[in-house]
N, C-alpha and C positions, 0 to 999 in steps of 0.2 A: 592540553589538547583534548577536545572531546573525543570520546570513543564510540565505537559502533554499538548498535542495539544489543548485540549478543557478546557475552564475555567469552574468554578462551574456553574451549571445550575439550574434555578428556574423553577418549573413545571408551565405550562400554566394554568391560572385561567379560566377554561372553564368547564362547566358541560356537555356540549354537546358532546365533543370530546371523542372517545374511544381510542385514541392513547396516547402512553407515550411521544410522542415527544413535544418538546418545540416549540411554534410558532416562526417563523423567524421575529424578530423585526428589522433586519438590513435594511438600505436603499438598494434597488435593482437598479442596473445599467446595461443596455444592450448595447452591440455593436453588430449590426446584419448586416452581409454582404452577398449579393447575386449577383452572376455574371453569366449571360447567354452568353453575347456577348464578343468575343475576336477578334475585327476587324483588328488587326495588325498581326494576325497569320493566313495566308491564308489557310494553310493545316489542321488547327485545327477545329474540329466540334464544333459549338456553342451548348450550352446546352438549354434544353427546360424548366427545372423545377427549376433551382437554385433560381431564383428570386421569384417564387411562394413559394418555401421552406422557403426563408428568411421572406417573408410577413406572412406566416402561423405561423412560429415559433415565430415571434415578437408578433403577435396577441395573441397567446395561452399563452405565458409567461407573457405578459402584464396584461392579465385578471386574470391568476392564482396567480401571485405574486403581483398584484396591483401596477404596476410600473408607476411612474409619467412620463408623456410625456417629462418632462425636463431632465429625466435620460436615454433617449434613443438616441443612435447615430445610424443612419440607412443609409447605403450605398448600392446602387444598380447600377449595370452595370457601366456606365461612371463615376459615382461618386467614384467607388471603384478602383481608379488608385493606383499605388504603393505609391505615396506620400499621396494620400487620406487615404489609410489604415494606414500608419505609423502615419499620423497626427491625425487620429482618436484615436490611443493609447494615444497620448498627450492630446487630449480632454478629454479622459476617466480619465486620471490622474487629470486633472484640475477639472473635475466635482465631483470627489470624494475627493477633497482636504480638505473639511470641516468635513469629516467623518472618523471614524476609524473602520476597519473591515467591510466594506460594502459587500454586496453580488454582485459579478461582473460575468456576463455571457457573453461570447463572442462566437458568432455563425458565421460560415463561410460555405457557399455553393458555390461551383465553381470547377474549374479545380485545381488539384494538379499535381506536377511533381517532378522529382528528376534528379540529374546530378552529374558528378564527382566533387570532391573537388577541388577548384581552387588552383593554385599556390599561395603561400603566406599564406596559411592557415595550414601550417604544425603543428603549435601549437595546433590546434583544433582537438583532437583525436576522430576518429570515428571507428566503428567496420567494415565498408565496404568501406570506402573512397567514400561514396555516401552522398550527401546533399539533403535532402528533402526541398520542397519549396511550398509555396502558390503562385498562379498565379493571379496577378492583371489584371484588364481589359485592361491596356495599355501595357501588356507584349509584347515585340518585337518592340514597337514604337521607333523611334529615336528622342531623345530630346537633343538639344545642342550637336549633334554629338555623343551621347552615346545611345546604345541600352538599353531600359528599361528592367531590369532583374527581376527574381522572388524574393520573399521575403524568404530567407533561414531559415531553422529551427534554426540556431544559433542566428539570430536576433529575431525571435519569442520568443526563450528562454530568451534572454536578456530583451526583453520588459516585459515579464511576471514576471521575477525575480525582475525587477525594480518596477513594479506595486505591487507585493506582499510585497516587503521590506518596502514600505511606507503605503500600505493600508490593509495588512493582506492577508491570503491565502485562503479566501472564494471565490476562482476564479474557474469558470468552463469554459473550452475551448471545444466547439463542432465543429468537422470538418466533413462535408459531402463532401469528395473528396478523391482521390487516394493518396497513398503515393509513389508509385514506378512506374517507367516505365517498369520494368520487370514483367508484369502482366500475368495472365492466361487468354488469350484471347478466348479460346475455350469455357469457361463458360459464361453464360449470353449473348450468341451470339445473335445479333440483337438489343440489348439494347444499350442505350447511356452510355458510360463510362466517368467518370469525371477525365480524365487523359490526360495530354499533353506528348506524348512520347518523343519528341525532343525539349525541351525548349531552349531558348537562353542560352549559356553557362555562368555560374557564373564567376565573376572576383573578385579579392581581394576587390574591391570597394563596393561590395554588402553588406559589413559589416561596411560601414562608419558611423560615429556617427550622431545621431539625435539631440543631445544636448537638451534632454528633460528637462523641468523645473519641479522639484518636489517640491511641497509645501504642508503644512499641517503637522499634527502630525504623528510620526512614529507609525506603528503597534507595539503592544507588542510582540516582538520576542519570549521571554520566554514563553508567554502564547500560542502563535500560533504554535511554533515548538519546540517539547520537546526532551528528551532523558533521560538517566539514570543519577544518581548522579555522575557517573565516566566518562561517555562518553556522549557528547552532540553534537548537530548540531552546527557547528562552528559559532561564533558571526558574524552576518552580512550575513550568508549564510543559515539561516533557511528558506529562501524563494526559494532556488535554486532547479531547475529541478522539480522532482516529488513532492517536498514539496510545491512548489509555486502554484500549481493548480491541478485540476483533469481533464484529457483529456478523452472525449468520441469520439472515431474515428470510422469512417464508416466501415473500413475494415483493414485487415492485410497488411504487407509490400509487399507481392507478389500477392495481390488481387486488384480488381477494385471495385469502388463505382458506382453502376449503378442507373439509373433512371427507374421508373415504365414503363411498356409497353405503357401506354396511355400518358406518358409525364406529368403527373400531379404533381408528386413529385419524389424526390430521395427515393430509397427503405428504406434507413436508417432513413431519416427524417420522412417518412410516419409512420414508426414504433414508432418513438419517439413521434410524435404528438398523436398517439393513446394512448400511455402510459400516457403522460401528461394529456390528456383530461379525464382520469379516475378519476382525482381530488384527488388522495390519496398521494400527494407528501410527507406529513408529516410522512407517514409510510414507505417510501422507501428510500433506500440508492442508491449511485451510483452502487454498486455491484449488489444489487437486481434488478435494472433497466436493466443492460446489460445481467444478467443471464436469464431474462424473456422475452427478445425480440425474436420474431419469425422471423428469417431471412433465406434466401436461403442458401443452403450448401456451395455455392461458394462465399458468402460474410459474413465475420465474424466480428462483431463489437468488438472493444477493449476498455476497460477501464484501464487507466494507471494513477497512482498517489498513493502517500502514504496514502492519506485520502479517499481511495475508499469506506471505511465503514462509511463515514459520511452520515447523511441524505441529500437528495438532496437540494442544494443551501442554506443549513443552517449550519453555523459553530458552533452555540451555542448548538445544540442538541446533545444527546448522539449518540454514534456509535452503529452499529448493534451488538447484543450479539453473541460473537464467539462460545458460547456453542450450538448454533442451526445450524446444518450442512445442507447444500443444497442437495435436492434430486430431481429426475425427474421420471415421468412415461412415458414409451415408449410402443407402441403397434406395433407389427409386422403385416405383410400382412396376416399372418395366424391367427391373432387374439390373439397371445400370449402377455400378459402384463408383462413387467419387471419393477421393482422398483429399481432404482440405487441411492445409497448414494455416493456422490462425495467426498469420503475419504476413505482411506484404511490403510494398515499397515504402509505406509509411514507417516501417521498422528497418528499412535498409536491405530488404530481400531482393535478390537479382533474378532476372530470367535465366533459366538453366542451372541455377545454383543446386549443388548436390548435397544430400543429407544421408547420414545413417539414421535408421529409425529404431525406435526402442519402445519396449512394452511399458516402461515406467521411467520417470525422470529421477536420477540420483540426486543426493543432497550435496551441497558444496562441501569440499574437503574429503570426498569419498575416494575409493580406490580407482586407479586408472583402468583396470580391467572391469568391463561392464557386461555381466552376463545377460542384461536385458536387450542387447542388440539383436534385432531380428531381420534386418534387411537394409536395402539402400533405395533411395528415390531422388528425383529431381523435380524442379519447378517447371510445370507445363504451361500454365497461364498465371499471370500476375495481376493482382488488383491492389487497391490502396492498403487495405488492412487484412487481406487474405490471399491465398494462393492455392491452386490446385496442383497436386503432385501426380507423378507417374513413376513406375518402376524403372530403374536403370536397365538399358538393354544389355544383354549378354551377362546378366547377373541373376542368380537364382531368386525366385520369388518365394516369400514366406508362405507357409500353408495357412496360418492363422494370424490375423492381425486384430488386436482388441479394438473396441469401438473408440476408445480414447488412447492414443499413442503419442510419442514424442519424437521430434526430429532434431538432429544435431549436425551442424554445418560441417561439410568436408571441403567445400570449394576453396581454392585459392583465389585471391583478388587480382584481377588483371587491369582494372581501371584505377588510375591515379594512386599507385602504390606510394607508401611513405618513403621519403628520401632521408637516408642516414649517412653520416660520415664517421668513420673511425680509422685511424692509421693502422690499427691492429686488425688486419683482415682475418687473422686466425681466430680472434675472439668473436667476430661477427659470424664466422662459419660454425663456431661452437654454439652460438645463440640460435642461429637459423641454419641448420645443416643443409648444404646444397642438395637439391633434389626433393628433400622433404618439405621445404618451404618455397618452392619455386614460384617466382612472381609475386610473393607476398611483400617483399621489401625491394626497394631500389636504392642502390649505394651511390652516393655523390663522389665526384673526384676531389672535392676540397670542401672545407667548412662553409665557404660562402654560398655554395649551391645546396646546402643541406638544411632541413627543417629540424633535425635532431642530431646532436653532436655528442659522441661518446669519447671520453678522454680516459686514458689508462695512466695511472701513476702508481708503479709498483703493482701490488696486488689489489688496489683500490680502483673502482670505476666511478667516474662522475658523468652525469647526463645533463646537457643543456638543451633547452628548447628555444627555437627562434620563431616568434610570432609577433608581427608588428602590432597587433592589438594589445599585447602585454607589455610593450616597451615602456619603461619609466615607472611601471606600477609594481612589478615584482621582480626578484632576481631571475636571471635566465637559467641559473643552475638549480636543479632540484635539491633540496636539503636532505640529502641521503647519500651515504657512501655504501657501495655494494662490492663484495669480494668478487673478483673476476671469475672465480670458480663456480659462483652461484648463477649459472646460466639460466636456470629455470626462473629465478626472480627477475633477471634482466629481460628475459623473453616476455614475462607477464607485464613488466613495466612498459616496454616498447609497444606491446599490443594494446595496453590500456591507454597509453598516450594516443595511439592512432584512433582507437574507438572514441575517445574523448573529443578529439578534434573533428572527426568525421561527423559525429552527431551534433556537435556545436555549430558547425558551419552549413549543414545540409538544409535544403528547402526544395519545394517543388521546382523542377527545372523547366526551362523553355516556356514559361508563362510570361505574358506581357506584364503582369503585375504579380509580384511575389506575395502581396498581401491579399490572400484568397478571402479573408474574413475581415474587411475593413470595418464592419459593424461591431467588432469586438476590440475592447481596449482593456489594459491592466494598469492599476494604480497601486502604489506602495505607500503606506502611511505609517507614521508612529501611532502607537496605541496608548490610551490613557484609561484609567479606572473608570468603570461605569458604576456610579453610586446608587442606582435605583434597584439593584438586585438584592434581595433579602437573603439569598442562600449562599452563593459562592462568588468569588471574585471573577468579574467579567470585564471586558474591555471594548472600547469603541475608538475608531480612527479620529486622529486630530491632525491639524496642520495641512500643509500643501502636499500635493502628490510629489513623492520623491523621484518618480520616473518622468517628471515633466520635461526633462531634457535628455538627449542622448550624446554622449554618455551622462548617466546621473552621477552626482557627487554627494556622498553621505559622510558626515563626520561621525567617527567611532571612538568610544572611550576605551580605556584599558580594561582588560578582563577584570581586574581587581575592583575597578570602579563600577563596572556593570553589576557585579555580584554584591556590592555594598548598597546601603540605603542611599539612594540618589534621587533627586527631584527631576533630573533630566530624563526624558523619555528614551528608552532604548529598545522596547518591544516593537516588533514590526508586524503588520497585517497587510495582506494583499486583497484587492477587490477586482474581480473580473466582471466586466460589464458586457452584456449582449444586447445591443440595440436592434438586432435583426429579428427575422420571423422564424428562424430555424433553431431547434434544440440542438446543442453541441456537447461534445465530450472533450473536456479540457485535460491535458496532461502537462503539469507544470514542473520543471526541474530547475535546480540551481547547479551550475557548473563551476567548480572550484579548480582553477588551473594550478594551484600550489600542490595539491595532492591527487589530482585527476579523479576526484570523486564527483558523481552525478547523483544528487540527492533529490528524490521526488517530494514535492510539497503538496500536490494533489494528484491522486489516481482515482478514477471512477470505480464504481463497484465491479466486482468479478461475478460472473454468473455461469451457468452451463454453457459449454462451448457451442458456438453457433447461435446463441439466443441473445436478443437485445436486452440490455439492462437499462435502468433509469438514466437519462442524460442529466448531468448535474447543472449545466448551464442552459436554463430554459429561455425561450424567446422573451425579449423585452424584460430582462431581469438582471440580477447581479448575483454572483456567488462570492461569499466572504470566506477568507482564509485566515485563520488565526483569531477570529472573533465571530460572535453570533453563532448561527447554527450550520456554518459552512463545512465543519468537519475537518479542521486541520489545526495544527498547533502554532502559536506565535513564534517568531524566530527573532534573533538578534545578531547583528554583526559584532565580531570580536577581533581584538588584536592579541595574539598570544606570544609575540616577540617584540623586538625593538624597531621594527620597520615603521616608516611613516606613512606608507601607502599600500593599498592592496586592491585587488580587482576580482570580480566574479561576474557571472552572467545568469540571468533568468531567461529561460527559454520555454515558451508555451507552444506546445503542439495542440492543434485543434483538428478535430475530425467530425464528420457528420454521422459516423457510425462508431461503435465500440472498437477499440484496438488493444492489442496485447503489447504493453510496453515494458515487460519484465526484462527484456534483453537489453534495455537501454541503461537502466539505473546501475549505479556503482556506489554501494553504501560502504564499501571497504576500500581503502587506499592500497594500491599494489606495493607501496613502500612499506606496509606493515606485513611482516612475515607471518604467514599462517602455518603453524607447525603441523597441521593435519593435511595440508594440501600437497599431494604428491602426484597429481594427474598432470599430464604434459599439456600445458597451455589451455586447460579447460576454462579457465577464468574468462578468456576473451575470444573464444572461437566463434562466438555469435556475432562478433563485431566486423564480419566480413563486409567490405564496402560493396555497394550496389552499382550497377550500370545506372545510366541516367534514368531518372524517374519518369514515369509515364506522364504525358500531358493531358490525356483524356480521362479526368477523374470526375466526371459529371455525377455518376450515381453516388460515389462516396468521395466527397471533397476532403482535402486536408490542406492545412496551412500552418504557418508558424508566426509567432511574435517574439521579438528579442529585446532584451534590455540589458545594457552594460552598466554595471554599478562600480564605480571607483570609490573606495573607501579611504578616507583621509583621517589621520589621528587627530582627535580633538585636543585642543590646547587647554590645559588647566589654567583657570583665570589668574592664579598666582604666578604662572610662568610669564604671562604677558604684561604683568605690571612692573 
């Protein structure tokens, strides 16, 4: 059975620390690049602060993370040629050969650029036919009759995939440069922009092989890159794209990365340095970092990667607790203060829902007593992806609220509570004590009226789910026996089941047509090797759309057959098509009813709270997942037992504005005991069901697409003969 992205964690043995986070005991390796001077591009403005940025970042990270000088690769100006940068990746792999899952941080400050996809790269699928690139210091020089080109995103992706496959995915890429030549030049006027608008055109040779030598032990892919029991990241591809690293980028695709007026630092790097110098890295995740950055309105940092909720630079620590939702305080020129919860009815928030508010979000597996609690609030107005809060009446108001704070649901659900049957009412009262969980659960008089049936045999408890959509595909009984005295685990399982089915079946209510975005469709295809790539293994879709019918039926091989050399395709890629005129934010999840896991396949970038980030699904375009530049890993269906059939669901949430979906995903099964989790039901308190969703979502529309996938065991040809 595939495991979660994080291995079991042992608590740090320190009496001084107040954080729940495990100290990072991995070796730390740095690759730091800073380029001011571009002598071969006469019309390009040199930078003033890129080298200073690299020097400062190297000093801060070295001191904070206790980095050995032997673990630092440092390139400045003339050292940071195209070959110098590519060779530095080789050196980075060599330096980490004796380690497994080291912490690797790659920092680049310099010019960025973009240009059209070169002829011969037709197999590399992009959404805009634009290739982004980093600009080495010798860009534009003529060497052996050839013009030195930029380093395209395709090569950077391959380098990171190669690195992650061998060394694990505790990799952070920080880019203080522009992404696009189509920038908004009226903003930040007078400042130096880190963008080359007309770089030398890329050729097919820009992707020639480097023949990197990879030595040392392979990282544990099952440990580092997870999935559900029925759908996993494809073998050998757990490192691909957004699973290989977390990217912290200085700006969006149509923005510029600027330097400060005094030329001392890049704006993005200056904010990062201030954040890092606070010295609280163990309490922060990549998401909390980017959400809290104070940036000008015309430059929005982006955090991209499946592991955005990991603690900074630390793979072994717990992720941030999704039950704590981010909020911000805003004050108008007239002095009016607004408290905004960055979640709305798109995430299942209800009008009047009550929250405790906290100065920081704890990490999963922390202590139940939370000293960060500072007050109580409730939802005043509800929108699709945000809500405004007000203080609870007759409750004391906190004196100080930080600009970024967090809300944790207190409200019990009164709409459509889950129906449970158990003959042993004493056990039910132990799981959900009367008064404490009032209204959260509804008990049936008999098993025929129940959606969840709890059976007690001696000290063992069995749980059966009744869902017509699952009949004939999977057993009704969960494959787990729980001791009746483990009421905490039973509570988490029941709440997880409720959370799973609520989010699986919900959609905009009271609309004449549930399909709010008819111009969007999704297709699932097998993938085959793309032979035109010179550098790394890439794939392209083949065959018919596996989601052509509802429900879809897919033949699946045994796990051993998938991992062996087989000519039958098993890797899967998804393509999202947008034939409409609006840019959209897609959030795609796979729901596995066997273990109640909800695995994200695509999550748009994170940015500072209240700020728009790049929409991944552009008008009249397609977004590729598992192949091309779409930024997700291929998947494959698997059978891990003797069953003949299985079922799962792809659900696509679409929004016209960014939304926070951290509270929806479930990357750990509630049936897996977490030895560190001792909080009372923290795992699922954010799954409080909402009242009926609002119908007037004109300004911020949202909708869903759903695909049921029935998996049938493939027959070995020898069996049918």
